[in-house]
NUMITI-577796 format. One record per atom (N, C-alpha, C, O): residue in three letters; x, y, z. Coordinates in steps of 0.2 Angstrom, whole numbers, plus 5000, padded with zeros to 4 digits. Each point is the difference from the previous one (the first is absolute). Example, Ala and Ser with C-alpha at 12.3 -4.5 7.8 and 13.67 -1.06 7.14 Angstrom:
<recs>
ALA506649725039
ALA499650065000
ALA500450065000
ALA500549995003
SER499350064993
SER500450065001
SER499650055003
SER500350065001
</recs>
This chain:
<recs>
MET493849325056
MET500450024996
MET500649984999
MET500349995006
ASP500149994990
ASP500749974998
ASP500450055000
ASP499850064999
TYR500949935001
TYR500550064998
TYR500150014996
TYR500350055000
LYS499649934993
LYS499950014994
LYS499650064999
LYS500250064999
GLU499149935004
GLU499650054998
GLU500150065005
GLU499750054999
LEU500649935006
LEU500050085004
LEU500650034996
LEU500050064999
ILE500649914997
ILE500550034997
ILE499550044995
ILE500050074999
LYS499649894998
LYS499850034994
LYS499650075002
LYS500150054996
ARG499549955011
ARG499650065002
ARG500550065001
ARG499950054997
GLU500649915008
GLU500450075003
GLU500750024995
GLU500150065000
LEU500249914997
LEU500650024996
LEU499750034992
LEU500149974994
ILE499650095007
ILE499650034995
ILE500450074999
ILE500350035004
PRO499850004990
PRO500350064998
PRO499750055003
PRO499450015002
ALA501050045000
ALA499650065003
ALA500450054996
ALA500649994997
PHE499150085002
PHE500650064997
PHE499950055005
PHE499550035002
GLY501149975001
GLY499950055006
GLY499949975005
GLY499949945001
CYS500150105005
CYS499949985006
CYS499249985002
CYS499550044998
THR500449925006
THR499349954998
THR499550045003
THR499450004998
GLU500750025008
GLU499550055004
GLU499650054995
GLU499550004997
PRO501050055002
PRO499650054994
PRO499749974993
PRO499450024998
ILE500949945001
ILE499849974994
ILE499249965001
ILE499649994995
ALA500349995011
ALA499549965003
ALA499450065001
ALA499549994997
ILE500650075006
ILE499750055000
ILE499750034992
ILE499450024999
ALA501149974997
ALA499950024993
ALA499549954997
ALA499650014995
PHE500549935007
PHE499649954997
PHE499250025004
PHE499550004996
ALA500550005009
ALA499350015002
ALA499750064997
ALA499450015000
SER501150044999
SER499650064997
SER499749994994
SER499450024998
ALA501149954998
ALA499949994992
ALA499349965000
ALA499650034996
LYS500349925007
LYS499349955002
LYS499650055001
LYS499650004995
ALA500350045010
ALA499650055002
ALA499750034995
ALA499450004998
SER501150044998
SER499950054995
SER499749954994
SER499550024997
GLU500649935001
GLU499649964995
GLU499449985003
GLU499650014995
LEU500249975011
LEU499449985002
LEU499650074999
LEU499450004998
LEU500950065003
LEU499550065000
LEU499950014993
LEU499550034999
GLY500949954995
GLY499950014993
GLY500150084998
GLY499950014995
LYS500350035009
LYS500250074998
LYS500550035004
LYS500149975006
LYS500250084992
LYS500550045003
LYS499950025008
LYS499650055001
PRO500749925004
PRO499650025006
PRO500150085001
PRO500550034998
GLU499150005006
GLU500250085002
GLU500450005008
GLU500350055003
LYS499649885000
LYS500250015005
LYS500049935003
LYS499649964998
ILE501150025006
ILE500149935002
ILE500350005008
ILE500450045003
ILE499149915000
ILE500250005008
ILE500349934999
ILE499749954998
ALA501050065006
ALA500349945003
ALA500149985007
ALA500350045003
ASN499349915000
ASN500149975006
ASN500649955000
ASN499949944998
LEU500750095005
LEU500549945000
LEU500249985008
LEU499950045005
SER500349904995
SER500149985006
SER500850035002
SER500350034995
SER499949965012
SER500650045001
SER500849984997
SER500550034998
ASN499349895001
ASN500749984996
ASN499950024993
ASN500650014998
MET498949994999
MET499950034992
MET500450075001
MET500550024997
ILE499350035007
ILE500250065001
ILE500850005000
ILE500350034996
LYS500049945009
LYS500649995002
LYS500449984994
LYS500450044998
ASN499449914998
ASN500449984995
ASN499950024995
ASN500449994996
ALA499150055001
ALA500150054994
ALA500150075001
ALA500250034996
TYR499849995011
TYR500250085002
TYR500550034995
TYR500050054996
SER500649915005
SER500650054998
SER500549964995
SER500650014999
VAL499049954997
VAL500449954993
VAL499650044996
VAL499450035001
THR501249974994
THR500050024993
THR499649954995
THR500249954998
VAL499350074999
VAL499449974996
VAL500349994993
VAL500150054997
PRO500149905000
PRO500249994992
PRO499550024996
PRO499450005002
GLY500750034994
GLY499650014994
GLY499750085000
GLY499650034996
THR500850005010
THR499750065002
THR500550064999
THR499850065001
LEU500749924996
LEU500650064999
LEU500350035008
LEU500050065002
GLY500149895002
GLY500350035006
GLY499550015006
GLY500250015005
ARG499149994994
ARG499550025004
ARG500049935006
ARG499949944999
LYS500150095006
LYS499949975007
LYS499250005004
LYS499650055000
GLY500449905002
GLY499450005006
GLY499349974997
GLY499949974995
ILE499750045011
ILE499349984999
ILE499650024994
ILE499849964995
GLU500250115005
GLU499450024996
GLU500250004993
GLU499549994996
ILE501150015001
ILE500249994994
ILE499649924997
ILE499750004995
SER500549965010
SER499949934999
SER499349994999
SER499949964996
ILE499650075007
ILE499350015000
ILE499850024994
ILE499749964996
VAL500550115002
VAL499750034995
VAL500449964994
VAL499749964996
ALA500950035003
ALA500149964994
ALA499749944997
ALA499949984995
GLY500049985011
GLY499649945000
GLY499350014997
GLY499749964996
ALA500050105006
ALA499350024998
ALA499950034993
ALA499550004996
LEU501150035002
LEU499850054995
LEU500349954993
LEU499749994995
LEU501049995006
LEU500349964995
LEU500249934998
LEU500249984995
ALA499749995012
ALA500149925000
ALA499549954998
ALA499550035001
ASP500649924997
ASP499649954998
ASP500149935006
ASP500449965001
SER499150055003
SER500049945005
SER500249934998
SER500249965004
SER499750014989
SER500149944997
SER500749975002
SER500249945000
LYS500350125000
LYS500549994999
LYS500449995008
LYS500649985000
LYS498950035006
LYS500249995006
LYS500650045003
LYS500150064999
LEU500349895004
LEU500650035004
LEU500550044993
LEU500450055002
GLU499649934993
GLU500350044994
GLU499650074997
GLU500350034995
LEU499249995007
LEU499450044998
LEU500450074998
LEU499850034995
LEU500749985009
LEU500350084998
LEU500749994995
LEU500350054998
SER499849895000
SER500649994995
SER499950044993
SER500450024997
THR498849985001
THR500050034994
THR499550055001
THR499750004995
ILE500250055009
ILE499650065000
ILE500350054995
ILE500550014997
ASP499050035002
ASP500250074996
ASP500450065005
ASP499750035005
LYS500849974994
LYS500550035004
LYS499750094999
LYS499950045004
SER500149974988
SER499750064999
SER499450045003
SER499850054998
ARG499949915007
ARG499250005003
ARG500350005008
ARG499550015004
LEU501049994997
LEU500250015007
LEU499750075003
LEU499550005004
SER500950054993
SER499450075001
SER499550005002
SER500050045005
GLU499549924993
GLU499349995000
GLU500049975008
GLU499650035004
CYS500749934997
CYS500049965006
CYS500350075007
CYS499750005006
ASP500750044992
ASP500450045005
ASP499350054999
ASP499750005005
ASP500150034991
ASP499350045002
ASP499549985004
ASP499950035005
PHE499949914993
PHE499549955005
PHE500250005007
PHE499550005004
ILE501250004998
ILE500050005006
ILE500250075002
ILE500050005007
LYS500150054990
LYS500150075003
LYS499450035002
LYS499950045004
GLU499649934991
GLU499350045002
GLU499749965004
GLU499350014999
GLY500949955006
GLY499849975006
GLY499449944998
GLY499549995004
ARG500749984991
ARG499449964998
ARG500249925002
ARG499649964998
VAL500950025007
VAL500349955003
VAL499750015007
VAL500050055003
GLU499749905000
GLU500050005008
GLU500149935002
GLU499749955000
LEU501050075005
LEU500249935003
LEU499950005006
LEU500250055004
ASN499549894999
ASN499949985007
ASN500349945002
ASN500149964996
LEU500050035010
LEU500349945003
LEU499249965002
LEU499550025003
ALA500649934995
ALA499549955001
ALA500349955007
ALA500449965000
LYS499250065005
LYS500249975007
LYS499749925001
LYS499549984997
GLY500849995006
GLY499749945001
GLY499849954995
GLY499649955000
LYS500950064994
LYS500049954994
LYS500549965001
LYS500349995005
ALA499949974990
ALA500649964997
ALA500550035000
ALA499950054997
ASN500749935005
ASN500750034997
ASN500050034994
ASN500250054999
LEU499649914996
LEU500050014992
LEU499250024998
LEU499649964998
TYR500250105003
TYR499250024998
TYR500150064997
TYR500350045002
ILE499349964991
ILE499950064997
ILE499250004997
ILE499749954997
GLU500150125004
GLU499350004998
GLU500250064997
GLU500350055003
ILE499449954990
ILE500050064997
ILE499350014996
ILE499749954998
ILE500150115003
ILE499350034998
ILE500150064995
ILE500350055001
THR499349934993
THR500250074994
THR499350025000
THR499549965000
ILE500450104999
ILE499350054999
ILE500150034994
ILE500550014997
ASN498850005001
ASN499950044994
ASN499450014999
ASN499549964999
GLU500450125004
GLU499250025001
GLU499649955003
GLU500349975005
ASP499250004994
ASP499549955005
ASP500249934999
ASP499649965003
ASN501150024993
ASN500149944999
ASN500749985005
ASN500450045002
SER499649904999
SER500649995006
SER500149924998
SER499649964998
SER501050025003
SER500349935002
SER500550005006
SER500250045003
LYS499849894998
LYS500449975006
LYS500349945000
LYS499849944999
VAL500850075001
VAL500649944999
VAL500349985006
VAL500350045003
VAL499749914999
VAL500349985006
VAL500449945000
VAL499849954999
VAL500950065003
VAL500749954998
VAL500049995007
VAL499850045004
GLU500549894998
GLU500149995007
GLU500549935000
GLU499949964996
ASP500550045008
ASP500449955001
ASP500749994995
ASP500550005001
SER499349984994
SER500650014994
SER499850044995
SER499450015000
HIS501150034996
HIS500150064997
HIS499450004995
HIS499750064998
THR500149894999
THR499650004996
THR499149975000
THR499649994995
ASN500350005012
ASN499649945002
ASN499350055001
ASN499950035005
ILE499849984989
ILE499450055001
ILE499449955005
ILE499849944999
VAL500050095005
VAL499449965004
VAL499350045000
VAL499549965001
ARG500550104998
ARG499350024999
ARG500150064993
ARG500550024997
MET498850005001
MET500150044994
MET499250035000
MET499649965000
GLU500350105001
GLU499450044999
GLU499950044994
GLU500450034998
LYS499149975000
LYS499850074996
LYS499250025002
LYS499549975001
ASN500650104999
ASN499550045003
ASN499749975006
ASN499449995000
GLY500949995005
GLY499849965006
GLY499749935000
GLY499849965005
GLU500250034988
GLU499949925000
GLU500549945000
GLU500550004996
VAL499449955008
VAL500749965000
VAL499949954993
VAL499549984997
ILE501250035000
ILE499949964993
ILE500449935000
ILE500049954996
PHE500550065010
PHE500649955000
PHE500049995008
PHE500050065003
ASP500049895001
ASP500250005006
ASP500149915002
ASP499649965000
LYS501150055003
LYS500349945002
LYS499950005009
LYS500150045004
THR499749904997
THR499849985007
THR500650015004
THR500550004996
SER499550005010
SER500649995005
SER500449934997
SER500649994999
LYS499049965001
LYS500349944999
LYS500450004992
LYS500549984999
ASP499150044997
ASP500350004994
ASP500650045000
ASP500549984996
ASN499650075008
ASN500450054999
ASN500749985003
ASN500650034998
ASN499449915005
ASN500649965003
ASN500349964994
ASN499849954999
GLU500650084998
GLU500549954995
GLU500249945003
GLU500249995006
ASP499749974988
ASP500349925004
ASP500750015001
ASP500550034998
SER499449935008
SER500750005005
SER500349954998
SER499749954998
CYS501150055003
CYS500549944997
CYS500249985007
CYS500250055004
SER499949884998
SER500349975006
SER500850034999
SER500349994994
PHE500050035011
PHE500750014999
PHE500449955006
PHE499849995006
SER500849994992
SER500549985005
SER500749994995
SER500049984994
PHE500650035011
PHE500650004997
PHE500049944996
PHE500250004994
ASN499649935008
ASN500349954998
ASN499649984993
ASN500249984995
GLU499150055005
GLU499649994994
GLU500250054995
GLU500049984994
ILE500350095007
ILE500250044995
ILE500749964997
ILE500250014994
TYR500249965011
TYR500749984997
TYR499949944995
TYR500450004995
ASN499149965008
ASN499949934996
ASN499550034992
ASN500049974995
PHE499850075007
PHE499750034994
PHE500350034994
PHE500049994994
ALA500550055010
ALA500550044994
ALA500649934998
ALA500250014995
ARG499949965007
ARG500549964999
ARG499749934996
ARG500549964998
THR498850035001
THR499849954998
THR499550014994
THR499949964995
CYS499850105006
CYS499450024994
CYS500350024993
CYS500550024998
ASP498949964998
ASP499950014992
ASP499850074999
ASP499450025002
TYR501250034996
TYR499850065001
TYR499850044994
TYR499850064999
ASN500249894995
ASN499950024994
ASN499550064999
ASN500150054996
ASP499249955007
ASP499450044999
ASP500150075004
ASP499650045000
ILE501149965003
ILE500050065004
ILE500850024999
ILE500350045004
LYS500049934990
LYS500650034998
LYS500050064998
LYS500550045002
ASN499049984994
ASN499950064996
ASN500050065005
ASN500250064999
ILE499549925007
ILE500050055006
ILE500650005002
ILE500150065002
LEU500449905000
LEU500550015002
LEU500650034997
LEU500550035002
GLN499349964992
GLN500450044993
GLN500150075001
GLN500550035001
LYS498850004999
LYS499850065000
LYS500350035006
LYS500350055000
GLN499649925006
GLN500450025007
GLN500750014999
GLN500350055002
ILE500049904994
ILE500750014998
ILE500150074997
ILE500350045002
ASP499449954991
ASP500150054995
ASP499750075004
ASP500550045000
TYR498949985002
TYR499850065002
TYR500650025007
TYR500450044999
ASN499549925006
ASN500350035006
ASN500950014998
ASN500250055001
LEU500049904995
LEU500850055000
LEU500150044995
LEU500550035000
LYS499149994995
LYS500050054996
LYS499850065004
LYS500450054999
ILE499149965004
ILE500050065006
ILE500650015005
ILE500150065002
ALA500349885000
ALA500450015003
ALA500750044997
ALA500450035002
GLN499649944992
GLN500550034995
GLN499950074999
GLN500550045000
GLU498849974999
GLU499850074999
GLU500350055006
GLU500450044999
GLY499349955007
GLY500250035006
GLY500850015001
GLY500250055002
LEU500249894996
LEU500850034999
LEU500250034994
LEU500650015000
ASP499050004995
ASP500350024995
ASP499950085000
ASP500550044998
ASN498949995005
ASN499850065000
ASN499750025006
ASN499949965005
ASP500050114996
ASP500050045005
ASP499150005004
ASP499550034998
TRP500749935005
TRP499249985004
TRP500050015007
TRP500449975004
GLY499250064999
GLY500050035007
GLY500650015004
GLY500450044999
SER499649935006
SER500750015004
SER500649954997
SER500649995003
ASN499349984992
ASN500549954997
ASN500549955006
ASN500649984999
ILE498950005006
ILE500349955005
ILE500449944995
ILE500650005000
GLY499149974996
GLY500349964995
GLY500750005000
GLY500449975003
ARG499750104991
ARG500750025000
ARG500450015005
ARG500649984999
LEU499150075007
LEU500450005004
LEU500449945003
LEU500650005002
VAL499049945000
VAL500349945002
VAL500549974995
VAL500549975002
LEU499550044991
LEU500649974997
LEU500450055000
LEU500649984999
GLU499350085002
GLU500850055000
GLU500349985007
GLU500650015001
MET499049975005
MET500349995006
MET500749964999
MET500049964995
ASP500450055010
ASP500649974999
ASP500049925005
ASP500349995005
ASN499249974991
ASN499849935003
ASN500149964994
ASN499750004995
LYS500849955007
LYS500049964992
LYS499649925003
LYS500249944998
ALA499450065006
ALA499649955002
ALA499449984995
ALA499550034999
TYR500749914998
TYR499449984994
TYR499450025001
TYR499750034995
PHE499949965012
PHE499450015001
PHE499850074999
PHE499450014999
GLU501050035002
GLU499950074999
GLU499750014994
GLU499550044999
LYS500749934995
LYS499950014993
LYS499249984999
LYS499650034996
LEU500249925007
LEU499349985002
LEU499650055003
LEU499550024996
VAL500650025011
VAL499950035002
VAL499850084994
VAL499450025000
ALA501150004998
ALA500050054996
ALA499649994994
ALA499750054998
PHE500149894998
PHE499650014995
PHE499249995003
PHE499550034998
ALA500549945008
ALA499249995002
ALA499950085003
ALA499450025000
ALA501050025003
ALA499850065002
ALA499950044995
ALA499550045001
ALA500849964992
ALA500050054994
ALA499449984998
ALA499650054997
GLY500249895003
GLY499249994997
GLY499550045004
GLY499550024997
SER500649985010
SER499550055002
SER500150074999
SER499650045001
ASP501149984999
ASP500150074998
ASP499650024994
ASP499750055001
ALA500349914992
ALA499650024997
ALA499349985000
ALA499750044996
ARG500049915007
ARG499450005000
ARG499750065003
ARG499650034997
MET500649985010
MET499850065005
MET500050064997
MET499650045003
ASN500749974991
ASN500150074999
ASN499750024992
ASN500250044996
GLY499449915002
GLY499550004993
GLY500349974994
GLY499950024994
CYS500549935008
CYS500349974994
CYS499649954996
CYS499749945002
GLU500250084992
GLU499449964996
GLU500149944998
GLU500050004994
LEU500349945010
LEU500049954997
LEU499649945006
LEU500150015006
PRO499749964992
PRO499549945004
PRO500449965005
PRO500549984997
VAL499449995009
VAL500349965004
VAL499449955001
VAL499450014999
ILE500849925001
ILE499649955003
ILE500149995008
ILE500549985003
ILE498850045000
ILE500050025006
ILE499949925005
ILE499849954997
ASN500450065009
ASN499949955004
ASN499750045007
ASN500150055003
SER499349914998
SER499650025007
SER499850084998
SER500150045004
GLY499649964991
GLY499850084998
GLY500550044999
GLY499850064999
SER500849935002
SER500550054999
SER500550004996
SER500449955000
GLY499950094996
GLY500550004996
GLY500750005002
GLY500549974997
ASN499650075010
ASN500650005002
ASN500049925005
ASN500649985001
GLN499050005000
GLN500049925002
GLN500149964995
GLN500449955001
GLY499450044993
GLY500249984993
GLY500650004999
GLY500349954998
ILE500150115003
ILE500650024997
ILE500449965005
ILE500449964998
THR499550055008
THR500549995005
THR499949925000
THR500549975001
THR499049994998
THR500149935000
THR500149954994
THR500049945001
SER500350114994
SER500249974994
SER500750014998
SER500549964999
VAL499650134999
VAL500650024998
VAL500749965002
VAL500449974997
PRO499650035011
PRO500749985001
PRO500149924999
PRO500549974998
LEU499050005002
LEU500049924998
LEU500250004992
LEU500549974997
ILE499150074999
ILE500150004993
ILE500750014999
ILE500449964996
LEU499950095007
LEU500750035000
LEU500549945001
LEU500549984996
TYR499350005009
TYR500549935003
TYR500049954996
TYR500549974999
ALA498850014998
ALA500149934996
ALA500350024993
ALA500249964997
LYS499850095002
LYS500350034993
LYS500850005002
LYS500349954997
ASP499950095006
ASP500650015001
ASP500449925002
ASP500649994999
TYR499149965005
TYR500349945000
TYR499849964997
TYR500149945002
LYS499450074991
LYS500049964995
LYS499549935002
LYS500149954998
TYR499450085005
TYR499649935003
TYR499649984994
TYR499950054996
LYS499849905002
LYS499549994996
LYS499450025001
LYS499749995005
GLU500050034989
GLU499350024999
GLU499549975006
GLU499550035002
ASP500649924998
ASP499449955003
ASP500250025008
ASP499650035003
ASP501149965000
ASP500150045005
ASP499650065003
ASP499650005005
LEU500550064991
LEU499950065000
LEU499150005001
LEU499750025005
TYR500049954990
TYR499349995003
TYR500049985004
TYR499950045004
ARG500149905000
ARG499949975004
ARG500150045007
ARG499650005005
ALA500950034995
ALA500450055005
ALA499450055001
ALA499850025006
LEU500050024989
LEU499550065000
LEU499349955003
LEU499650035003
ILE500349934995
ILE499349985002
ILE500049985007
ILE499550005004
PHE501249994999
PHE500050005007
PHE500150055004
PHE499850005006
SER500450054990
SER500250075004
SER499350045000
SER499950045005
ASN499749954989
ASN499450045000
ASN499449985005
ASN499650035003
LEU500649894997
LEU499449985004
LEU500150015008
LEU499550005004
ILE501350004999
ILE500250015005
ILE499650075003
ILE499650015004
SER500750044991
SER499750065000
SER499250025001
SER499850055004
LEU499949924994
LEU499349985000
LEU499849975006
LEU499650035003
TYR500849924999
TYR499849975006
TYR500150065007
TYR499750025005
ILE500950004994
ILE500150055005
ILE499450065001
ILE499850025005
LYS500050004988
LYS499550065001
LYS499349985000
LYS499650045000
ASP500349895001
ASP499449984999
ASP499550025006
ASP499450014999
LYS500850005007
LYS499750015006
LYS500150055001
LYS499650025005
ILE500950024994
ILE500150085000
ILE499650034997
ILE499850055002
GLY499949944991
GLY499650034996
GLY500350034996
GLY500649995000
LYS499350064995
LYS500350034993
LYS500350075002
LYS500550024998
LEU499050015008
LEU500350065001
LEU500050005008
LEU499649985003
SER500950055000
SER500050005007
SER500650055002
SER500450034996
ALA499749985012
ALA500750035001
ALA500649984999
ALA500550045000
TYR499549894999
TYR500549954997
TYR500450024994
TYR499650004996
CYS500950005003
CYS500450024994
CYS500049934997
CYS500349955003
GLY499350044990
GLY500149934997
GLY500649984997
GLY500049944999
VAL500650105000
VAL500649984998
VAL500449985004
VAL500649994999
VAL499250005009
VAL500349965004
VAL499849934998
VAL500549964999
SER498950025000
SER499849944999
SER500449984992
SER500249955000
ALA499850094995
ALA500249984995
ALA500750005000
ALA500349964995
SER500150065008
SER500749995001
SER500249945004
SER500449964998
SER499250035006
SER500149935004
SER499849954995
SER500449955000
ALA499150064996
ALA499949944995
ALA500649994994
ALA500149944998
VAL500150114999
VAL500650014995
VAL500549975002
VAL500449974996
PHE499950055011
PHE500649955003
PHE500049925001
PHE500449955000
SER498950055002
SER499949925000
SER499949964994
SER500149945000
SER499750104993
SER499949974996
SER500849994996
SER500149954997
ILE500350095004
ILE500950014999
ILE500249935003
ILE500249954997
ALA499650045010
ALA500349945003
ALA499649944997
ALA500449954998
PHE499050055000
PHE499649954996
PHE500349984992
PHE500049944998
ILE500250114999
ILE500349984995
ILE500749984998
ILE500349984995
LYS500050035014
LYS500649984999
LYS500049935002
LYS500549975000
GLY498949995002
GLY499949945004
GLY500250005006
GLY500249955002
GLU499750105002
GLU500349995008
GLU499449965003
GLU499449994999
ASP500950005005
ASP499549955006
ASP499350045001
ASP500150065000
LYS499449915002
LYS499550045002
LYS499950045006
LYS499850055000
LYS500549925005
LYS500350035006
LYS500250074999
LYS499950055004
ILE500649954990
ILE500350074999
ILE499550064997
ILE500050065001
ILE499649904995
ILE499550044997
ILE499650035005
ILE499950065000
LYS499849905004
LYS499550015006
LYS500250065004
LYS499750055001
ASP501049945000
ASP500350045005
ASP500250064997
ASP500150055004
THR500149954990
THR500050074997
THR499450055002
THR500050065002
ILE499449904996
ILE499450055000
ILE499950025007
ILE499850055001
ILE500449905005
ILE499850015005
ILE500650065004
ILE499850035005
ASN500649964993
ASN500750065002
ASN499950064998
ASN500150055003
SER499549944989
SER499950084999
SER499550035000
SER500050064999
LEU499349915004
LEU499550025003
LEU500150035006
LEU499750055002
ALA500849905003
ALA500050025007
ALA500350074999
ALA499950035005
VAL500449994991
VAL500350085002
VAL499750044997
VAL499850055004
ASN500049964989
ASN499750064997
ASN499349995000
ASN499950034995
SER499849965007
SER499149985000
SER499850065002
SER499550024998
GLY500950035008
GLY499850075001
GLY499950064995
GLY499950055002
ILE500349934992
ILE500150054995
ILE499350024999
ILE499749964997
ILE500150115004
ILE499350034998
ILE500050014993
ILE500450024996
CYS498849975002
CYS499950024994
CYS499650085000
CYS499450015001
ASP501050054997
ASP499950054999
ASP499750034993
ASP500050064999
GLY499849904997
GLY499550004995
GLY500749994994
GLY500549975002
ALA499450054992
ALA500349984993
ALA500450075000
ALA499850065000
LYS500849934999
LYS500450064997
LYS500949984999
LYS500249955001
SER500150104999
SER500849994998
SER500249975005
SER500649984999
SER499350015008
SER500349985005
SER499949925001
SER500449975003
CYS499150014993
CYS499949924999
CYS500549964998
CYS500049945000
ALA500450104996
ALA500749974996
ALA500549985007
ALA500149945002
MET500050115002
MET500550005006
MET499749935003
MET500449955002
LYS498950045000
LYS499849955004
LYS500149944997
LYS500149945003
ILE500050064990
ILE500149924995
ILE500749985002
ILE500249945001
ALA500250134999
ALA500649995001
ALA500349975008
ALA500449965001
SER499350075001
SER500149975010
SER499749945000
SER500349955002
SER499150044994
SER499849925002
SER500349954997
SER500149945002
LEU500150084993
LEU500549954994
LEU500650005005
LEU500149945001
ARG500350105002
ARG500650005002
ARG499849935006
ARG500249955000
ASN499350095004
ASN499949955007
ASN500049944998
ASN500449965002
ALA499150014992
ALA499849944998
ALA500849964997
ALA500049944999
ALA500550114999
ALA500549954998
ALA500549995005
ALA500349955000
LEU499650095006
LEU500349985006
LEU499649955003
LEU500449975003
ALA499050014998
ALA499649965003
ALA500249924996
ALA500149955003
TYR500150064990
TYR500149944996
TYR500949995003
TYR500249944999
GLU500150095002
GLU500649995001
GLU500049965007
GLU500249955002
GLN499450095002
GLN499949985007
GLN499949935001
GLN500349965004
ALA499050014992
ALA499949944999
ALA500549964997
ALA500149955004
LYS500450044991
LYS500349974998
LYS500749995004
LYS500349964998
HIS499850085007
HIS500549985006
HIS499749985005
HIS500349995006
TYR499149994994
TYR499649985005
TYR500150045007
TYR500149975006
LYS499750094993
LYS499850065006
LYS499450025000
LYS499950065000
SER499649904998
SER499350035000
SER499650015007
SER500149965004
PHE499650084996
PHE499650025007
PHE499649945001
PHE499849964996
LYS500250035010
LYS499549955005
LYS499550015000
LYS499950064999
SER499749905003
SER499350015002
SER500050025007
SER500449985004
GLY499250084997
GLY499950045005
GLY500450075000
GLY499950045004
ASP500649974991
ASP500350065000
ASP499550054995
ASP499950014994
GLY500050025012
GLY499350054998
GLY499549974994
GLY499749945002
ILE500150084993
ILE499449964997
ILE500149934998
ILE499549964999
VAL501050035000
VAL500249934996
VAL499749955005
VAL500050005006
LYS499749944989
LYS499749955004
LYS500249944997
LYS500350014995
ASP499649935007
ASP500249944999
ASP499949964993
ASP500149954999
SER499650114997
SER499949984993
SER500050044994
SER499550045001
LEU500749974994
LEU499850054996
LEU499550024999
LEU499950064999
ASP499449905000
ASP499450004999
ASP499750055006
ASP499650055000
LYS500749925007
LYS499850045006
LYS500250075000
LYS499650055002
THR501049954996
THR500450085000
THR499650044994
THR499950065001
ILE500049924994
ILE499550034995
ILE499450035002
ILE499750054998
GLU499949895006
GLU499550035003
GLU499950065005
GLU499650055001
THR501049945003
THR500350055005
THR500050064996
THR499650045002
VAL500849974994
VAL500150074996
VAL499450014998
VAL499850065002
ALA499649914994
ALA499450024997
ALA499550035006
ALA499550034999
ASN500649945007
ASN499750025005
ASN500150095002
ASN499650044999
ILE501249955003
ILE500250075001
ILE499950054995
ILE499950065002
ALA500149934992
ALA499850064995
ALA499449994999
ALA499850065000
ARG499749905000
ARG499450024999
ARG499650035006
ARG499650044999
TYR500649955006
TYR499650025007
TYR500550045005
TYR499750045003
GLY501049954997
GLY500250045003
GLY500350054999
GLY500150055003
MET499949944989
MET500350094998
MET499350034996
MET500150044995
LYS499349955008
LYS499550034998
LYS500050085002
LYS499950044996
LYS500249965009
LYS500150075003
LYS500650054998
LYS500050064999
THR500449905000
THR500750024996
THR499750044993
THR500250064999
ASP499549904996
ASP499750014994
ASP499650085003
ASP500250054997
GLU499449955006
GLU499650055002
GLU500450075001
GLU499950054997
VAL500749945008
VAL500450065002
VAL500650024994
VAL500450045001
VAL499749924993
VAL500350014995
VAL499750044994
VAL500250054998
LEU499249925001
LEU499550054995
LEU499950065002
LEU500150044996
ASN499749985011
ASN499950065003
ASN500750064999
ASN500050054997
GLU500649915006
GLU500550044998
GLU500250014994
GLU500250064999
MET499749904996
MET500150014993
MET499450054998
MET500150044995
LEU499549965008
LEU499450074999
LEU500250055002
LEU499950064998
ASP500549935008
ASP500150075004
ASP499550015004
ASP500050065002
ASN499649915000
ASN499649995005
ASN500049985009
ASN499849955003
ARG500550115000
ARG500149985005
ARG499650005006
ARG500249995005
ASP499150024993
ASP499550005005
ASP499949925002
ASP499750005006
TYR500449954991
TYR500049935001
TYR500550005008
TYR499849965004
ILE500750084996
ILE500349995007
ILE499550015007
ILE500249965005
LYS499450074994
LYS499650015005
LYS499649935003
LYS499950005006
ASP500049964990
ASP499949925001
ASP500449975005
ASP499849955004
PHE500850084997
PHE500549955004
PHE500150045007
PHE500149975005
GLU499850094995
GLU500050055005
GLU499649985006
GLU500050045005
</recs>
């Protein structure tokens, strides 16, 4: 797969947090496959799906939160053909029907053990009829469908592996500098329009903890704080049910906002040409995808760390900084904030964006002053590509147990502590 195809696949619009929307998508597909209104729905979800959908407000549901409303709204009200925007046009007057379905105990939620980090299995039942839909690895990637026990669609494990893309800093840098982007220009423009709009909405109105507005109101005149405020405000709005779409990155709207909004503002404020902005956006998005590639879309690693590293390196990119400064910005940033945990989608994501962007801004200044971390300083290696690989290994393997502990704490299940005693 080439970089253009990767951008087409990954930079797609999503209406609301992608995990509950993905659950709603699978549920809608299962209900359509059943062919009638389900009487019962069983959802078997991976721990990361439960974690990320547990606390977030689901858009289109008038402030309702959590997994069950995502399941039922998808099954009863949504059209799966709209994919990650399927809750944008549901009939809100029927939400009480969803509430009743949940209150009557017709939703069964289970933890699917030993599955991929992104795993959704929805089973719908009506009398003697049933259907099953399985989504795995990415948010709309259906790998199996069954009707009344008969398999009607199945991807082999080989087919299930999405085409991979070869990543390296130099390849991404050269592509962003020289490519003809006309056939992906519309995607980049949507990212500019959608993501900046939700950031402005987060500043203009009362969403969640209003982290973005708090940043702007603080007595801090540093220019980069404006970039921090807008990105955090976009998350404020998105995590609390704002009904505006976002162009995502690495399966995440928060990462899509973080990897684009600060750059867009910077380019506008300093009057860079349209061509400069498009090329810097290509660079930022691809660097973010590169860092997350081996980590996976869902893990205990907070993805806005990688997105923040990418976006400040893209500011260095648009300014025409030396390649070493651009690389060192990423290394310095990853060396410090890579330990931030993901405890699901919710209001505090905006604060994590603010923290990560501030760290990345400092990492950029550090690089410009030739004070960057050296190989052997903790996890820092002798090249950017090796450092990214190290971060991925820590996130994917070292933080695996962390992920389990975080979920158990979120669910207030203290029995897991016995395993450590």
